[in-house]
C-alpha positions in Angstrom: 9.4 -95.3 47.0 6.8 -94.7 44.2 7.5 -92.1 41.9 4.3 -92.0 39.6 6.2 -91.4 36.0 6.0 -91.9 32.5 2.6 -92.3 31.9 2.8 -92.5 27.7 3.7 -89.8 24.9 0.8 -86.7 23.9 -0.1 -88.1 20.2 0.7 -84.4 18.7 3.1 -84.6 16.3 3.4 -81.3 16.7 5.0 -81.6 20.1 6.3 -85.3 20.1 7.8 -86.7 16.4 6.2 -90.5 17.6 4.4 -93.4 20.2 7.7 -94.8 22.3 10.4 -93.2 24.5 13.0 -90.7 22.9 15.9 -89.3 24.6 14.6 -87.6 26.6 13.0 -90.6 29.0 16.6 -92.4 28.4 18.3 -89.8 30.0 15.2 -89.3 33.1 15.6 -92.6 33.5 19.5 -92.7 34.3 19.0 -89.6 36.0 16.7 -91.5 38.8 18.9 -94.6 38.7 21.7 -92.1 39.4 19.4 -90.1 42.1 18.8 -93.6 43.7 22.3 -94.7 43.9 22.7 -91.5 45.7 20.1 -92.4 47.9 21.2 -96.2 48.6 24.4 -94.8 50.0 22.4 -93.7 53.0 19.3 -96.0 52.9 20.8 -99.7 51.0 17.8 -101.5 51.1 15.7 -98.5 49.5 14.2 -100.0 45.9 12.9 -96.6 43.8 9.7 -97.6 41.9 8.6 -96.2 38.8 4.5 -96.1 38.3 3.3 -95.5 35.4 -0.8 -95.2 35.6 -1.1 -94.7 30.9 -4.4 -96.5 30.3 -5.7 -93.2 33.8 -4.0 -90.7 32.2 -5.1 -92.0 27.7 -8.7 -92.1 29.2 -8.5 -88.3 30.8 -5.3 -87.0 28.3 -5.9 -88.8 25.5 -2.4 -89.8 25.1 -3.4 -92.8 22.0 -5.2 -96.3 21.9 -4.0 -98.5 24.4 -1.8 -100.5 21.8 0.1 -97.5 22.4 0.7 -96.8 25.6 1.7 -101.3 26.1 4.5 -100.7 23.6 5.2 -97.2 25.2 5.0 -99.0 28.9 7.1 -102.2 27.5 10.1 -99.7 25.8 10.3 -98.2 29.6 10.2 -101.2 31.1 13.0 -102.0 28.5 14.9 -98.5 29.0 15.0 -99.5 33.0 16.2 -103.3 33.4 20.1 -102.5 32.7 19.6 -100.2 36.4 19.2 -102.2 39.5 17.3 -100.9 42.6 14.4 -99.7 39.3 12.1 -101.5 39.3 
């Protein structure tokens, strides 16, 4: 399964407090991991791939610099790593 998600943070400090993932992303990853486990109970070989189009969106939606997107995606990967089946 492929889910396009976690593109990056809005650079407006009126809407976010920083460029890096926060509790919202953490909770989203926890929820996706739980969803994956429920799906894997029925379809054991299932993997859930989280696809970030951050660099595309950074150009289109002004998410910030390439370095900000790279840092965001690196942190998201760190959050995902403990959850088997999420790639």
